[in-house]
VMD Tcl script that builds the backbone (N, CA, C; Angstrom):
set m [mol new atoms 258]
animate dup $m
set s [atomselect $m all]
$s set {name element resname resid chain x y z} {
  {N N MET 1 A 0.930 -1.204 -0.044}
  {CA C MET 1 A -0.089 -0.052 -0.043}
  {C C MET 1 A 0.829 1.184 -0.017}
  {N N GLY 2 A 0.539 2.121 -0.922}
  {CA C GLY 2 A 1.400 3.344 -0.902}
  {C C GLY 2 A 1.163 4.349 0.073}
  {N N GLY 3 A 2.129 5.058 0.461}
  {CA C GLY 3 A 1.846 6.146 1.375}
  {C C GLY 3 A 1.657 7.489 0.741}
  {N N LEU 4 A 1.237 8.442 1.587}
  {CA C LEU 4 A 0.847 9.749 1.345}
  {C C LEU 4 A 2.078 10.749 0.985}
  {N N ARG 5 A 3.316 10.169 1.021}
  {CA C ARG 5 A 4.355 10.900 0.969}
  {C C ARG 5 A 4.591 11.514 -0.541}
  {N N ASN 6 A 4.923 12.489 -0.828}
  {CA C ASN 6 A 5.272 13.175 -2.384}
  {C C ASN 6 A 6.668 12.985 -2.643}
  {N N ASP 7 A 6.836 12.029 -3.585}
  {CA C ASP 7 A 8.272 11.664 -3.941}
  {C C ASP 7 A 8.580 12.610 -4.977}
  {N N ARG 8 A 8.073 13.703 -5.288}
  {CA C ARG 8 A 8.520 14.721 -6.420}
  {C C ARG 8 A 9.487 15.702 -5.431}
  {N N PRO 9 A 10.345 16.297 -6.009}
  {CA C PRO 9 A 11.101 17.298 -5.273}
  {C C PRO 9 A 10.404 18.630 -4.932}
  {N N ARG 10 A 10.788 18.928 -3.591}
  {CA C ARG 10 A 9.985 20.206 -2.962}
  {C C ARG 10 A 9.945 21.149 -4.175}
  {N N GLN 11 A 8.955 21.936 -4.258}
  {CA C GLN 11 A 8.831 23.201 -5.100}
  {C C GLN 11 A 8.185 24.361 -4.282}
  {N N GLY 12 A 8.874 24.806 -3.378}
  {CA C GLY 12 A 8.208 25.880 -2.521}
  {C C GLY 12 A 6.828 25.587 -2.021}
  {N N GLY 13 A 5.976 26.355 -2.053}
  {CA C GLY 13 A 4.738 26.098 -1.413}
  {C C GLY 13 A 3.886 25.068 -2.122}
  {N N HIS 14 A 4.276 24.546 -3.015}
  {CA C HIS 14 A 3.516 23.420 -3.748}
  {C C HIS 14 A 3.680 22.004 -3.238}
  {N N PHE 15 A 4.524 21.825 -2.277}
  {CA C PHE 15 A 4.930 20.597 -1.761}
  {C C PHE 15 A 3.750 20.245 -0.731}
  {N N HIS 16 A 3.425 21.064 0.187}
  {CA C HIS 16 A 2.312 20.896 0.969}
  {C C HIS 16 A 0.936 20.687 0.374}
  {N N LEU 17 A 0.752 21.405 -0.660}
  {CA C LEU 17 A -0.619 21.151 -1.643}
  {C C LEU 17 A -0.553 19.950 -2.229}
  {N N GLY 18 A 0.666 19.437 -2.677}
  {CA C GLY 18 A 0.823 18.135 -3.308}
  {C C GLY 18 A 0.432 16.794 -2.677}
  {N N ILE 19 A 0.443 17.001 -1.279}
  {CA C ILE 19 A -0.037 15.906 -0.414}
  {C C ILE 19 A -1.521 16.032 0.263}
  {N N ALA 20 A -2.013 17.130 0.196}
  {CA C ALA 20 A -3.419 17.409 0.621}
  {C C ALA 20 A -4.467 16.580 -0.292}
  {N N LEU 21 A -4.520 16.453 -1.522}
  {CA C LEU 21 A -5.461 15.777 -2.371}
  {C C LEU 21 A -5.265 14.136 -2.069}
  {N N PRO 22 A -4.307 13.540 -1.890}
  {CA C PRO 22 A -4.177 12.075 -1.761}
  {C C PRO 22 A -4.535 12.004 -0.110}
  {N N ALA 23 A -4.162 12.749 0.687}
  {CA C ALA 23 A -4.511 12.616 2.195}
  {C C ALA 23 A -5.950 12.846 2.358}
  {N N ARG 24 A -6.645 13.673 1.776}
  {CA C ARG 24 A -8.124 13.839 1.665}
  {C C ARG 24 A -8.700 12.770 1.029}
  {N N ASN 25 A -8.299 12.405 -0.030}
  {CA C ASN 25 A -9.144 11.001 -0.525}
  {C C ASN 25 A -8.984 9.935 0.324}
  {N N THR 26 A -7.758 9.859 0.873}
  {CA C THR 26 A -7.608 8.326 1.842}
  {C C THR 26 A -8.583 8.696 3.135}
  {N N LEU 27 A -8.436 9.768 3.767}
  {CA C LEU 27 A -9.354 9.981 4.971}
  {C C LEU 27 A -10.669 9.857 4.722}
  {N N ILE 28 A -11.205 10.458 3.670}
  {CA C ILE 28 A -12.747 10.030 3.601}
  {C C ILE 28 A -13.251 8.618 3.252}
  {N N LYS 29 A -12.258 7.858 2.818}
  {CA C LYS 29 A -12.420 6.374 2.683}
  {C C LYS 29 A -12.267 5.508 3.791}
  {N N VAL 30 A -11.836 6.048 4.848}
  {CA C VAL 30 A -11.620 5.304 6.158}
  {C C VAL 30 A -12.826 4.907 6.669}
  {N N LEU 31 A -13.162 3.584 7.029}
  {CA C LEU 31 A -14.241 2.988 7.940}
  {C C LEU 31 A -14.223 2.666 9.093}
  {N N THR 32 A -13.125 2.307 9.667}
  {CA C THR 32 A -12.870 1.719 10.998}
  {C C THR 32 A -12.075 2.366 11.929}
  {N N ILE 33 A -10.821 2.586 11.394}
  {CA C ILE 33 A -9.753 2.882 12.483}
  {C C ILE 33 A -8.873 3.972 11.592}
  {N N LEU 34 A -8.356 5.150 12.116}
  {CA C LEU 34 A -7.733 6.188 11.489}
  {C C LEU 34 A -6.509 6.539 12.298}
  {N N PRO 35 A -5.357 5.784 12.055}
  {CA C PRO 35 A -4.166 6.149 12.680}
  {C C PRO 35 A -3.338 7.438 12.263}
  {N N LEU 36 A -3.297 8.311 12.877}
  {CA C LEU 36 A -2.308 9.768 12.500}
  {C C LEU 36 A -1.193 9.868 13.309}
  {N N GLN 37 A -0.184 10.081 12.510}
  {CA C GLN 37 A 1.299 10.342 13.233}
  {C C GLN 37 A 1.942 11.353 12.596}
  {N N ASP 38 A 2.560 12.429 13.324}
  {CA C ASP 38 A 3.442 13.359 12.724}
  {C C ASP 38 A 4.337 14.142 13.709}
  {N N TRP 39 A 5.116 14.936 13.440}
  {CA C TRP 39 A 5.991 15.519 14.258}
  {C C TRP 39 A 5.398 17.117 14.317}
  {N N TRP 40 A 4.291 17.363 13.537}
  {CA C TRP 40 A 3.696 18.451 13.586}
  {C C TRP 40 A 2.202 18.510 13.110}
  {N N LEU 41 A 1.135 18.460 13.850}
  {CA C LEU 41 A -0.033 18.258 13.393}
  {C C LEU 41 A -0.767 19.341 13.889}
  {N N THR 42 A -1.644 20.063 13.050}
  {CA C THR 42 A -2.489 21.203 13.486}
  {C C THR 42 A -3.900 21.012 13.121}
  {N N PRO 43 A -4.878 21.189 14.057}
  {CA C PRO 43 A -6.329 21.034 13.603}
  {C C PRO 43 A -6.793 22.047 12.575}
  {N N GLU 44 A -6.033 23.021 12.386}
  {CA C GLU 44 A -6.498 23.912 11.517}
  {C C GLU 44 A -5.890 23.936 9.863}
  {N N LEU 45 A -5.426 22.749 9.755}
  {CA C LEU 45 A -4.884 22.508 8.408}
  {C C LEU 45 A -6.319 22.035 7.413}
  {N N TYR 46 A -5.921 22.826 6.284}
  {CA C TYR 46 A -7.323 22.646 5.263}
  {C C TYR 46 A -6.677 21.872 4.291}
  {N N LEU 47 A -7.550 20.840 3.779}
  {CA C LEU 47 A -7.197 19.543 2.953}
  {C C LEU 47 A -7.726 19.916 1.334}
  {N N ARG 48 A -8.401 21.254 1.232}
  {CA C ARG 48 A -9.133 21.713 0.255}
  {C C ARG 48 A -8.855 23.212 0.144}
  {N N ARG 49 A -8.234 23.621 -1.124}
  {CA C ARG 49 A -8.142 25.043 -1.250}
  {C C ARG 49 A -9.021 25.606 -2.089}
  {N N PRO 50 A -9.540 26.960 -2.115}
  {CA C PRO 50 A -9.136 27.904 -0.942}
  {C C PRO 50 A -10.099 27.652 0.160}
  {N N PRO 51 A -9.351 28.050 1.335}
  {CA C PRO 51 A -9.993 27.656 2.578}
  {C C PRO 51 A -11.588 28.429 2.840}
  {N N ALA 52 A -11.577 29.505 2.278}
  {CA C ALA 52 A -12.878 30.095 2.432}
  {C C ALA 52 A -13.997 29.584 1.567}
  {N N HIS 53 A -13.655 28.648 0.777}
  {CA C HIS 53 A -14.864 28.183 -0.075}
  {C C HIS 53 A -15.015 26.733 0.493}
  {N N TYR 54 A -14.175 26.137 1.227}
  {CA C TYR 54 A -14.207 24.669 1.665}
  {C C TYR 54 A -14.054 24.647 3.193}
  {N N PRO 55 A -14.693 25.267 4.143}
  {CA C PRO 55 A -14.454 25.240 5.387}
  {C C PRO 55 A -14.777 23.839 6.136}
  {N N GLU 56 A -15.419 23.054 5.517}
  {CA C GLU 56 A -15.767 21.669 5.763}
  {C C GLU 56 A -14.613 20.617 5.813}
  {N N TRP 57 A -13.529 21.203 5.083}
  {CA C TRP 57 A -12.284 20.373 4.597}
  {C C TRP 57 A -11.177 20.618 5.651}
  {N N ARG 58 A -11.601 21.480 6.737}
  {CA C ARG 58 A -10.345 21.442 7.821}
  {C C ARG 58 A -10.138 20.292 8.664}
  {N N LEU 59 A -8.919 19.988 8.846}
  {CA C LEU 59 A -8.799 18.681 9.553}
  {C C LEU 59 A -9.525 18.503 10.640}
  {N N ASP 60 A -9.651 19.218 11.624}
  {CA C ASP 60 A -10.647 19.185 12.915}
  {C C ASP 60 A -11.918 18.842 12.497}
  {N N LYS 61 A -12.625 19.383 11.474}
  {CA C LYS 61 A -13.917 19.146 11.097}
  {C C LYS 61 A -14.146 17.678 10.430}
  {N N LEU 62 A -13.052 17.483 9.458}
  {CA C LEU 62 A -13.187 16.192 9.058}
  {C C LEU 62 A -12.858 15.085 10.006}
  {N N LEU 63 A -11.994 15.270 10.909}
  {CA C LEU 63 A -12.042 14.228 11.979}
  {C C LEU 63 A -13.331 14.063 12.804}
  {N N LYS 64 A -13.924 15.190 12.982}
  {CA C LYS 64 A -15.248 15.165 13.714}
  {C C LYS 64 A -16.224 14.245 13.012}
  {N N ARG 65 A -16.326 14.430 11.696}
  {CA C ARG 65 A -17.119 13.711 10.730}
  {C C ARG 65 A -16.945 12.331 10.949}
  {N N LYS 66 A -15.690 11.872 10.653}
  {CA C LYS 66 A -15.403 10.434 10.741}
  {C C LYS 66 A -15.599 9.839 12.047}
  {N N ALA 67 A -15.610 10.492 13.125}
  {CA C ALA 67 A -15.696 10.103 14.524}
  {C C ALA 67 A -17.283 9.761 14.780}
  {N N GLU 68 A -18.057 10.819 14.193}
  {CA C GLU 68 A -19.401 10.406 14.243}
  {C C GLU 68 A -20.090 9.573 13.503}
  {N N GLN 69 A -19.250 9.258 12.542}
  {CA C GLN 69 A -19.528 7.741 11.720}
  {C C GLN 69 A -18.920 6.742 12.394}
  {N N GLY 70 A -18.363 6.652 13.341}
  {CA C GLY 70 A -17.926 5.560 14.183}
  {C C GLY 70 A -16.400 5.138 14.049}
  {N N VAL 71 A -15.538 6.048 13.375}
  {CA C VAL 71 A -14.358 5.605 13.032}
  {C C VAL 71 A -13.559 6.001 14.259}
  {N N LYS 72 A -12.560 5.062 14.792}
  {CA C LYS 72 A -11.780 5.287 15.805}
  {C C LYS 72 A -10.431 5.967 15.352}
  {N N ILE 73 A -10.144 7.180 15.951}
  {CA C ILE 73 A -8.993 7.860 15.630}
  {C C ILE 73 A -8.040 7.875 16.729}
  {N N TYR 74 A -6.805 7.584 16.465}
  {CA C TYR 74 A -5.758 7.630 17.145}
  {C C TYR 74 A -4.611 8.518 16.495}
  {N N VAL 75 A -4.312 9.388 17.635}
  {CA C VAL 75 A -3.193 10.647 17.022}
  {C C VAL 75 A -1.895 10.432 17.826}
  {N N VAL 76 A -0.875 10.325 17.286}
  {CA C VAL 76 A 0.512 10.423 17.859}
  {C C VAL 76 A 1.181 11.688 17.306}
  {N N VAL 77 A 1.741 12.580 18.384}
  {CA C VAL 77 A 2.386 13.580 17.724}
  {C C VAL 77 A 3.849 13.432 18.468}
  {N N TYR 78 A 4.959 13.448 17.711}
  {CA C TYR 78 A 6.334 13.379 18.368}
  {C C TYR 78 A 6.631 14.489 18.947}
  {N N LYS 79 A 7.383 14.186 19.878}
  {CA C LYS 79 A 8.087 15.457 20.746}
  {C C LYS 79 A 9.337 15.803 19.942}
  {N N GLU 80 A 10.091 14.582 19.945}
  {CA C GLU 80 A 11.545 14.609 19.594}
  {C C GLU 80 A 11.763 14.099 18.158}
  {N N VAL 81 A 11.794 14.924 17.162}
  {CA C VAL 81 A 11.757 14.663 15.687}
  {C C VAL 81 A 13.028 13.922 15.576}
  {N N ARG 82 A 14.055 14.194 16.064}
  {CA C ARG 82 A 15.404 13.521 15.914}
  {C C ARG 82 A 15.349 11.968 16.196}
  {N N LEU 83 A 14.575 11.570 17.106}
  {CA C LEU 83 A 14.457 10.203 17.626}
  {C C LEU 83 A 13.287 9.586 16.880}
  {N N SER 84 A 12.414 10.223 16.110}
  {CA C SER 84 A 11.357 9.488 15.362}
  {C C SER 84 A 11.724 9.464 13.795}
  {N N HIS 85 A 12.801 10.199 13.413}
  {CA C HIS 85 A 13.470 9.979 12.260}
  {C C HIS 85 A 14.989 9.818 12.158}
  {N N PRO 86 A 15.171 8.507 12.334}
  {CA C PRO 86 A 16.701 7.913 12.319}
  {C C PRO 86 A 17.692 8.367 11.126}
}
mol reanalyze $m
mol bondsrecalc $m
mol representation Tube
mol addrep $m
């Protein structure tokens, strides 16, 4: 199973937008368990642009919808980045 990592070279602000669509498509298909882990995770992350037109695609709102559908959500946020990425 492929990950959500973007294997293309970073291109300024386009890198973050490059992973938003695959992440969004994966998150909406989850039916039972949703494990999330990152060294930096913010609930204000928008998975669809522009944010003013798609407020329902903010990460916290999407996670709330998934929880209301019965999906179990597990979140791990790393404190020590150097220990999590050897």
